[in-house]
A tleap script that builds the chain and sets N, CA, C and O, in Angstrom:
source leaprc.protein.ff14SB
mol = sequence {
  NMET PHE GLU LYS LYS LEU LYS ARG ILE SER
  ARG GLU THR VAL GLY TYR VAL LYS VAL ARG
  GLY ARG ASN ALA ARG ASP ALA ASP GLU LEU
  THR MET ILE VAL SER TYR GLY TYR SER ASN
  LEU GLU ARG CYS ASP TRP TYR ILE SER LEU
  LEU ARG SER GLY ASP LYS LYS TYR ILE VAL
  PRO GLN SER LEU GLU GLU LEU LYS SER ILE
  ARG ASP GLU LEU LYS ASN VAL LEU ASP GLU
  ILE SER SER ARG PRO ALA PHE ARG GLN LYS
  GLY VAL VAL ARG ASN TYR TYR ASP CASP
}
set mol.1.N position { -5.522 -3.522 30.741 }
set mol.1.CA position { -4.700 -3.658 29.635 }
set mol.1.C position { -4.954 -2.493 28.640 }
set mol.1.O position { -6.115 -2.230 28.325 }
set mol.2.N position { -3.969 -1.825 28.160 }
set mol.2.CA position { -4.212 -0.893 27.070 }
set mol.2.C position { -4.424 -1.340 25.749 }
set mol.2.O position { -3.611 -2.127 25.265 }
set mol.3.N position { -5.426 -0.943 25.074 }
set mol.3.CA position { -5.589 -1.258 23.712 }
set mol.3.C position { -5.758 -0.090 22.793 }
set mol.3.O position { -6.505 0.853 23.053 }
set mol.4.N position { -5.014 -0.191 21.677 }
set mol.4.CA position { -5.104 0.969 20.664 }
set mol.4.C position { -5.862 0.677 19.564 }
set mol.4.O position { -5.553 -0.349 18.958 }
set mol.5.N position { -6.880 1.399 19.113 }
set mol.5.CA position { -7.628 1.110 17.875 }
set mol.5.C position { -6.916 1.767 16.759 }
set mol.5.O position { -6.621 2.962 16.765 }
set mol.6.N position { -6.639 0.900 15.751 }
set mol.6.CA position { -5.753 1.435 14.681 }
set mol.6.C position { -6.700 1.998 13.636 }
set mol.6.O position { -7.878 1.647 13.576 }
set mol.7.N position { -6.098 2.965 12.740 }
set mol.7.CA position { -6.818 3.592 11.704 }
set mol.7.C position { -7.020 2.697 10.570 }
set mol.7.O position { -6.118 1.976 10.141 }
set mol.8.N position { -8.313 2.742 10.034 }
set mol.8.CA position { -8.720 1.984 9.062 }
set mol.8.C position { -7.978 2.279 7.641 }
set mol.8.O position { -7.644 3.421 7.324 }
set mol.9.N position { -7.764 1.203 6.862 }
set mol.9.CA position { -7.066 1.489 5.533 }
set mol.9.C position { -8.197 1.402 4.529 }
set mol.9.O position { -8.843 0.398 4.229 }
set mol.10.N position { -8.311 2.576 4.089 }
set mol.10.CA position { -9.564 2.639 2.989 }
set mol.10.C position { -9.221 1.957 1.598 }
set mol.10.O position { -8.100 1.961 1.090 }
set mol.11.N position { -10.231 1.435 1.120 }
set mol.11.CA position { -10.170 0.759 -0.121 }
set mol.11.C position { -9.981 1.768 -1.092 }
set mol.11.O position { -9.476 1.390 -2.149 }
set mol.12.N position { -10.304 3.115 -0.967 }
set mol.12.CA position { -10.182 4.204 -1.914 }
set mol.12.C position { -8.726 4.516 -2.136 }
set mol.12.O position { -8.325 5.146 -3.115 }
set mol.13.N position { -7.919 4.021 -1.136 }
set mol.13.CA position { -6.384 4.226 -1.341 }
set mol.13.C position { -5.867 3.678 -2.598 }
set mol.13.O position { -5.034 4.271 -3.282 }
set mol.14.N position { -6.402 2.468 -2.910 }
set mol.14.CA position { -6.097 1.840 -4.138 }
set mol.14.C position { -6.320 2.682 -5.378 }
set mol.14.O position { -5.422 2.893 -6.193 }
set mol.15.N position { -7.601 3.172 -5.493 }
set mol.15.CA position { -7.987 3.965 -6.632 }
set mol.15.C position { -7.176 5.369 -6.713 }
set mol.15.O position { -6.905 5.878 -7.800 }
set mol.16.N position { -6.794 5.979 -5.414 }
set mol.16.CA position { -6.221 7.195 -5.489 }
set mol.16.C position { -4.811 7.001 -6.098 }
set mol.16.O position { -4.358 7.760 -6.955 }
set mol.17.N position { -4.108 5.864 -5.564 }
set mol.17.CA position { -2.671 5.642 -6.108 }
set mol.17.C position { -2.760 5.366 -7.589 }
set mol.17.O position { -1.926 5.892 -8.326 }
set mol.18.N position { -3.699 4.586 -8.086 }
set mol.18.CA position { -3.876 4.241 -9.475 }
set mol.18.C position { -4.169 5.369 -10.299 }
set mol.18.O position { -3.620 5.413 -11.401 }
set mol.19.N position { -5.002 6.362 -9.928 }
set mol.19.CA position { -5.317 7.484 -10.718 }
set mol.19.C position { -4.158 8.546 -10.707 }
set mol.19.O position { -3.725 9.078 -11.730 }
set mol.20.N position { -3.727 8.782 -9.488 }
set mol.20.CA position { -2.610 9.762 -9.324 }
set mol.20.C position { -1.289 9.248 -9.893 }
set mol.20.O position { -0.407 10.034 -10.239 }
set mol.21.N position { -1.156 7.906 -9.990 }
set mol.21.CA position { 0.069 7.321 -10.823 }
set mol.21.C position { -0.092 7.440 -12.227 }
set mol.21.O position { 0.885 7.753 -12.907 }
set mol.22.N position { -1.327 7.207 -12.811 }
set mol.22.CA position { -1.421 7.400 -14.187 }
set mol.22.C position { -1.354 8.831 -14.725 }
set mol.22.O position { -1.056 9.083 -15.892 }
set mol.23.N position { -1.644 9.740 -13.814 }
set mol.23.CA position { -1.744 11.240 -14.237 }
set mol.23.C position { -0.440 12.002 -13.668 }
set mol.23.O position { -0.381 13.229 -13.741 }
set mol.24.N position { 0.403 11.386 -13.209 }
set mol.24.CA position { 1.636 11.992 -12.672 }
set mol.24.C position { 2.362 12.758 -13.756 }
set mol.24.O position { 2.630 12.193 -14.816 }
set mol.25.N position { 2.706 14.071 -13.528 }
set mol.25.CA position { 3.328 14.918 -14.474 }
set mol.25.C position { 4.894 14.597 -14.808 }
set mol.25.O position { 5.463 14.771 -15.886 }
set mol.26.N position { 5.439 14.082 -13.590 }
set mol.26.CA position { 6.962 13.749 -13.809 }
set mol.26.C position { 7.275 12.642 -12.886 }
set mol.26.O position { 6.449 12.126 -12.132 }
set mol.27.N position { 8.629 12.277 -13.000 }
set mol.27.CA position { 9.150 11.064 -12.241 }
set mol.27.C position { 9.070 11.360 -10.719 }
set mol.27.O position { 8.854 10.439 -9.930 }
set mol.28.N position { 9.242 12.635 -10.305 }
set mol.28.CA position { 9.165 13.087 -8.923 }
set mol.28.C position { 7.895 12.733 -8.397 }
set mol.28.O position { 7.749 11.988 -7.428 }
set mol.29.N position { 6.883 13.322 -9.102 }
set mol.29.CA position { 5.502 13.034 -8.620 }
set mol.29.C position { 5.153 11.561 -8.541 }
set mol.29.O position { 4.486 11.127 -7.601 }
set mol.30.N position { 5.612 10.769 -9.547 }
set mol.30.CA position { 5.253 9.368 -9.548 }
set mol.30.C position { 5.911 8.610 -8.444 }
set mol.30.O position { 5.425 7.632 -7.875 }
set mol.31.N position { 7.243 9.245 -8.163 }
set mol.31.CA position { 7.920 8.473 -6.935 }
set mol.31.C position { 7.238 8.663 -5.643 }
set mol.31.O position { 7.203 7.797 -4.769 }
set mol.32.N position { 6.626 9.983 -5.543 }
set mol.32.CA position { 5.940 10.186 -4.228 }
set mol.32.C position { 4.683 9.412 -4.197 }
set mol.32.O position { 4.366 8.928 -3.111 }
set mol.33.N position { 3.944 9.224 -5.183 }
set mol.33.CA position { 2.710 8.302 -5.105 }
set mol.33.C position { 3.140 6.929 -4.854 }
set mol.33.O position { 2.569 6.299 -3.964 }
set mol.34.N position { 4.127 6.360 -5.567 }
set mol.34.CA position { 4.581 5.059 -5.218 }
set mol.34.C position { 5.060 4.850 -3.860 }
set mol.34.O position { 4.785 3.785 -3.306 }
set mol.35.N position { 5.717 5.705 -3.279 }
set mol.35.CA position { 6.139 5.715 -1.834 }
set mol.35.C position { 4.963 5.713 -0.897 }
set mol.35.O position { 4.921 5.075 0.156 }
set mol.36.N position { 3.965 6.522 -1.396 }
set mol.36.CA position { 2.633 6.544 -0.498 }
set mol.36.C position { 1.934 5.185 -0.461 }
set mol.36.O position { 1.431 4.696 0.551 }
set mol.37.N position { 1.958 4.620 -1.694 }
set mol.37.CA position { 1.362 3.311 -1.900 }
set mol.37.C position { 1.947 2.162 -1.018 }
set mol.37.O position { 1.311 1.376 -0.316 }
set mol.38.N position { 3.488 2.247 -1.233 }
set mol.38.CA position { 4.100 1.175 -0.465 }
set mol.38.C position { 4.005 1.335 1.163 }
set mol.38.O position { 4.061 0.394 1.954 }
set mol.39.N position { 3.855 2.659 1.488 }
set mol.39.CA position { 3.638 2.749 2.983 }
set mol.39.C position { 2.350 2.302 3.494 }
set mol.39.O position { 2.237 1.904 4.654 }
set mol.40.N position { 1.276 2.355 2.598 }
set mol.40.CA position { 0.023 1.751 2.822 }
set mol.40.C position { 0.041 0.200 2.832 }
set mol.40.O position { -0.641 -0.506 3.574 }
set mol.41.N position { 0.936 -0.227 1.884 }
set mol.41.CA position { 1.012 -1.720 1.715 }
set mol.41.C position { 1.649 -2.278 3.027 }
set mol.41.O position { 1.158 -3.279 3.548 }
set mol.42.N position { 2.748 -1.643 3.579 }
set mol.42.CA position { 3.308 -2.017 4.730 }
set mol.42.C position { 2.453 -2.056 5.931 }
set mol.42.O position { 2.455 -2.976 6.749 }
set mol.43.N position { 1.685 -0.939 5.983 }
set mol.43.CA position { 0.621 -0.893 7.159 }
set mol.43.C position { -0.392 -1.986 6.915 }
set mol.43.O position { -0.849 -2.529 7.921 }
set mol.44.N position { -0.796 -2.374 5.776 }
set mol.44.CA position { -1.782 -3.480 5.513 }
set mol.44.C position { -1.200 -4.747 5.979 }
set mol.44.O position { -1.888 -5.509 6.660 }
set mol.45.N position { 0.113 -5.056 5.641 }
set mol.45.CA position { 0.808 -6.219 6.083 }
set mol.45.C position { 0.939 -6.283 7.598 }
set mol.45.O position { 0.767 -7.315 8.246 }
set mol.46.N position { 1.251 -5.121 8.102 }
set mol.46.CA position { 1.478 -5.085 9.606 }
set mol.46.C position { 0.091 -5.483 10.328 }
set mol.46.O position { 0.102 -6.226 11.310 }
set mol.47.N position { -1.122 -4.945 9.786 }
set mol.47.CA position { -2.474 -5.411 10.341 }
set mol.47.C position { -2.787 -6.779 10.249 }
set mol.47.O position { -3.388 -7.393 11.131 }
set mol.48.N position { -2.341 -7.319 9.068 }
set mol.48.CA position { -2.535 -8.772 8.742 }
set mol.48.C position { -1.776 -9.676 9.767 }
set mol.48.O position { -2.307 -10.685 10.231 }
set mol.49.N position { -0.469 -9.263 10.112 }
set mol.49.CA position { 0.289 -9.960 10.928 }
set mol.49.C position { -0.378 -9.923 12.387 }
set mol.49.O position { -0.437 -10.935 13.087 }
set mol.50.N position { -0.809 -8.840 12.735 }
set mol.50.CA position { -1.498 -8.554 14.065 }
set mol.50.C position { -2.616 -9.430 14.209 }
set mol.50.O position { -2.775 -10.039 15.267 }
set mol.51.N position { -3.541 -9.577 13.090 }
set mol.51.CA position { -4.656 -10.406 13.190 }
set mol.51.C position { -4.309 -11.870 13.328 }
set mol.51.O position { -4.903 -12.627 14.095 }
set mol.52.N position { -3.268 -12.238 12.505 }
set mol.52.CA position { -2.819 -13.719 12.518 }
set mol.52.C position { -2.217 -13.919 13.966 }
set mol.52.O position { -2.555 -14.954 14.540 }
set mol.53.N position { -1.443 -13.133 14.567 }
set mol.53.CA position { -0.859 -13.463 15.789 }
set mol.53.C position { -1.661 -13.365 16.888 }
set mol.53.O position { -1.258 -13.850 17.945 }
set mol.54.N position { -2.937 -12.716 16.823 }
set mol.54.CA position { -3.875 -12.513 17.857 }
set mol.54.C position { -3.365 -11.560 18.955 }
set mol.54.O position { -3.716 -11.721 20.124 }
set mol.55.N position { -2.540 -10.572 18.582 }
set mol.55.CA position { -2.030 -9.647 19.587 }
set mol.55.C position { -3.204 -8.806 20.034 }
set mol.55.O position { -3.975 -8.347 19.191 }
set mol.56.N position { -3.372 -8.584 21.337 }
set mol.56.CA position { -4.532 -8.017 21.931 }
set mol.56.C position { -4.217 -6.491 22.271 }
set mol.56.O position { -5.051 -5.792 22.846 }
set mol.57.N position { -3.027 -6.039 21.903 }
set mol.57.CA position { -2.692 -4.676 22.224 }
set mol.57.C position { -3.274 -3.676 21.191 }
set mol.57.O position { -3.372 -2.464 21.383 }
set mol.58.N position { -3.610 -4.277 20.181 }
set mol.58.CA position { -4.226 -3.411 19.048 }
set mol.58.C position { -5.569 -3.911 18.535 }
set mol.58.O position { -5.791 -5.116 18.409 }
set mol.59.N position { -6.389 -3.045 18.265 }
set mol.59.CA position { -7.742 -3.384 17.699 }
set mol.59.C position { -7.625 -3.102 16.127 }
set mol.59.O position { -7.479 -1.956 15.701 }
set mol.60.N position { -7.690 -4.100 15.386 }
set mol.60.CA position { -7.682 -3.833 13.884 }
set mol.60.C position { -9.051 -3.719 13.296 }
set mol.60.O position { -9.754 -4.730 13.295 }
set mol.61.N position { -9.533 -2.543 12.768 }
set mol.61.CA position { -10.975 -2.366 12.427 }
set mol.61.C position { -11.425 -3.148 11.104 }
set mol.61.O position { -12.549 -2.955 10.640 }
set mol.62.N position { -10.567 -3.992 10.535 }
set mol.62.CA position { -11.001 -4.636 9.353 }
set mol.62.C position { -10.771 -6.175 9.434 }
set mol.62.O position { -9.983 -6.667 10.242 }
set mol.63.N position { -11.444 -6.845 8.626 }
set mol.63.CA position { -11.163 -8.324 8.503 }
set mol.63.C position { -9.960 -8.732 7.827 }
set mol.63.O position { -9.426 -8.010 6.985 }
set mol.64.N position { -9.520 -9.838 8.154 }
set mol.64.CA position { -8.317 -10.497 7.433 }
set mol.64.C position { -8.556 -10.537 5.907 }
set mol.64.O position { -7.671 -10.115 5.164 }
set mol.65.N position { -9.717 -11.027 5.404 }
set mol.65.CA position { -9.985 -11.065 4.023 }
set mol.65.C position { -10.108 -9.738 3.309 }
set mol.65.O position { -9.744 -9.614 2.139 }
set mol.66.N position { -10.652 -8.690 4.054 }
set mol.66.CA position { -10.623 -7.448 3.374 }
set mol.66.C position { -9.228 -6.838 3.319 }
set mol.66.O position { -8.957 -6.163 2.326 }
set mol.67.N position { -8.365 -6.989 4.215 }
set mol.67.CA position { -7.061 -6.590 4.172 }
set mol.67.C position { -6.155 -7.289 3.171 }
set mol.67.O position { -5.211 -6.674 2.677 }
set mol.68.N position { -6.402 -8.514 2.866 }
set mol.68.CA position { -5.643 -9.273 1.907 }
set mol.68.C position { -6.175 -8.749 0.563 }
set mol.68.O position { -5.331 -8.611 -0.322 }
set mol.69.N position { -7.434 -8.440 0.283 }
set mol.69.CA position { -7.937 -7.898 -0.844 }
set mol.69.C position { -7.367 -6.524 -1.144 }
set mol.69.O position { -6.978 -6.303 -2.291 }
set mol.70.N position { -7.286 -5.620 -0.251 }
set mol.70.CA position { -6.784 -4.353 -0.418 }
set mol.70.C position { -5.268 -4.603 -0.781 }
set mol.70.O position { -4.753 -3.968 -1.702 }
set mol.71.N position { -4.642 -5.424 -0.137 }
set mol.71.CA position { -3.036 -5.667 -0.238 }
set mol.71.C position { -2.853 -6.205 -1.771 }
set mol.71.O position { -1.948 -5.785 -2.492 }
set mol.72.N position { -3.674 -7.041 -2.130 }
set mol.72.CA position { -3.399 -7.726 -3.566 }
set mol.72.C position { -3.631 -6.588 -4.732 }
set mol.72.O position { -2.896 -6.521 -5.717 }
set mol.73.N position { -4.770 -5.681 -4.499 }
set mol.73.CA position { -5.089 -4.795 -5.383 }
set mol.73.C position { -4.038 -3.723 -5.401 }
set mol.73.O position { -3.696 -3.265 -6.491 }
set mol.74.N position { -3.475 -3.265 -4.244 }
set mol.74.CA position { -2.460 -2.361 -4.077 }
set mol.74.C position { -1.132 -2.739 -4.761 }
set mol.74.O position { -0.434 -1.963 -5.414 }
set mol.75.N position { -0.863 -4.134 -4.501 }
set mol.75.CA position { 0.450 -4.704 -5.199 }
set mol.75.C position { 0.266 -4.483 -6.630 }
set mol.75.O position { 1.131 -3.858 -7.243 }
set mol.76.N position { -0.835 -4.958 -7.265 }
set mol.76.CA position { -1.092 -4.933 -8.724 }
set mol.76.C position { -0.893 -3.460 -9.260 }
set mol.76.O position { -0.237 -3.258 -10.282 }
set mol.77.N position { -1.432 -2.517 -8.598 }
set mol.77.CA position { -1.365 -1.035 -9.045 }
set mol.77.C position { 0.042 -0.628 -8.901 }
set mol.77.O position { 0.580 -0.006 -9.817 }
set mol.78.N position { 0.685 -0.929 -7.824 }
set mol.78.CA position { 2.154 -0.507 -7.716 }
set mol.78.C position { 3.092 -1.143 -8.735 }
set mol.78.O position { 4.012 -0.503 -9.244 }
set mol.79.N position { 2.849 -2.351 -9.006 }
set mol.79.CA position { 3.595 -3.016 -10.113 }
set mol.79.C position { 3.417 -2.368 -11.421 }
set mol.79.O position { 4.390 -2.174 -12.150 }
set mol.80.N position { 2.119 -1.993 -11.787 }
set mol.80.CA position { 1.842 -1.357 -13.054 }
set mol.80.C position { 2.449 -0.010 -13.004 }
set mol.80.O position { 3.032 0.363 -14.022 }
set mol.81.N position { 2.403 0.785 -11.973 }
set mol.81.CA position { 3.030 2.102 -12.000 }
set mol.81.C position { 4.464 2.175 -11.984 }
set mol.81.O position { 5.063 3.017 -12.653 }
set mol.82.N position { 5.087 1.278 -11.201 }
set mol.82.CA position { 6.632 1.206 -11.239 }
set mol.82.C position { 7.249 0.771 -12.523 }
set mol.82.O position { 8.455 0.946 -12.700 }
set mol.83.N position { 6.448 0.176 -13.492 }
set mol.83.CA position { 6.957 -0.210 -14.759 }
set mol.83.C position { 6.923 0.931 -15.757 }
set mol.83.O position { 7.421 0.804 -16.876 }
set mol.84.N position { 6.385 1.950 -15.385 }
set mol.84.CA position { 6.156 3.122 -16.372 }
set mol.84.C position { 7.509 3.677 -16.729 }
set mol.84.O position { 8.390 3.757 -15.872 }
set mol.85.N position { 7.689 4.047 -17.924 }
set mol.85.CA position { 9.093 4.530 -18.442 }
set mol.85.C position { 9.493 5.840 -17.614 }
set mol.85.O position { 10.677 6.064 -17.364 }
set mol.86.N position { 8.513 6.661 -17.212 }
set mol.86.CA position { 8.854 7.817 -16.552 }
set mol.86.C position { 9.528 7.584 -15.166 }
set mol.86.O position { 10.371 8.342 -14.686 }
set mol.87.N position { 9.057 6.444 -14.580 }
set mol.87.CA position { 9.509 6.156 -13.164 }
set mol.87.C position { 10.934 5.505 -13.487 }
set mol.87.O position { 11.808 5.720 -12.647 }
set mol.88.N position { 11.245 4.799 -14.511 }
set mol.88.CA position { 12.469 4.301 -14.641 }
set mol.88.C position { 13.593 5.151 -15.218 }
set mol.88.O position { 14.789 4.899 -15.073 }
set mol.89.N position { 13.032 6.295 -15.959 }
set mol.89.CA position { 13.972 7.353 -16.365 }
set mol.89.C position { 14.660 8.032 -15.277 }
set mol.89.O position { 15.828 8.375 -15.460 }
set mol.90.N position { 14.118 8.253 -14.235 }
set mol.90.CA position { 14.527 9.067 -12.998 }
set mol.90.C position { 15.699 8.274 -12.488 }
set mol.90.O position { 16.551 8.849 -11.811 }
set mol.91.N position { 15.795 7.068 -12.749 }
set mol.91.CA position { 16.912 6.268 -12.106 }
set mol.91.C position { 16.478 5.659 -10.699 }
set mol.91.O position { 17.317 5.240 -9.902 }
set mol.92.N position { 15.278 5.641 -10.481 }
set mol.92.CA position { 14.715 5.140 -9.167 }
set mol.92.C position { 14.784 3.586 -9.254 }
set mol.92.O position { 14.414 2.985 -10.263 }
set mol.93.N position { 15.212 3.048 -8.292 }
set mol.93.CA position { 15.242 1.413 -8.186 }
set mol.93.C position { 13.826 0.992 -8.163 }
set mol.93.O position { 12.998 1.416 -7.356 }
set mol.94.N position { 13.597 0.121 -9.109 }
set mol.94.CA position { 12.200 -0.368 -8.986 }
set mol.94.C position { 12.052 -1.432 -7.765 }
set mol.94.O position { 12.929 -2.288 -7.653 }
set mol.95.N position { 11.078 -1.406 -6.941 }
set mol.95.CA position { 10.848 -2.143 -5.895 }
set mol.95.C position { 9.917 -3.316 -6.305 }
set mol.95.O position { 8.896 -3.165 -6.975 }
set mol.96.N position { 10.310 -4.324 -5.900 }
set mol.96.CA position { 9.375 -5.618 -5.985 }
set mol.96.C position { 8.832 -6.044 -4.632 }
set mol.96.O position { 9.622 -6.174 -3.696 }
set mol.97.N position { 7.537 -6.270 -4.470 }
set mol.97.CA position { 7.092 -6.738 -3.292 }
set mol.97.C position { 6.580 -8.056 -3.417 }
set mol.97.O position { 5.591 -8.301 -4.109 }
set mol.98.N position { 7.303 -9.048 -2.682 }
set mol.98.CA position { 6.892 -10.347 -2.765 }
set mol.98.C position { 6.369 -10.872 -1.461 }
set mol.98.O position { 6.731 -10.362 -0.401 }
set mol.99.N position { 5.465 -11.950 -1.511 }
set mol.99.CA position { 5.024 -12.484 -0.260 }
set mol.99.C position { 6.107 -13.309 0.346 }
set mol.99.O position { 5.928 -13.861 1.432 }
savepdb mol mol.pdb
quit
């Protein structure tokens, strides 16, 4: 059976999104950073679902607890960034990520 080892989600992603989001020069840059953060959040949720389902097609390189921790931190940072006035001025729809 073919097994694919998935790429690790770095905890540094949270810090990167936080710092870049705080230092964004304009709404376009802020939108790009938020999009990057949400893509990592979706990948994190996918890894969690793979671990819960016991799918043997993929090898997830992190524990369920570590992924949940990264997911929660990333959600908090994205909520903080998405509420910035520069983000709302652009007319971008604010995304809420709920469990």
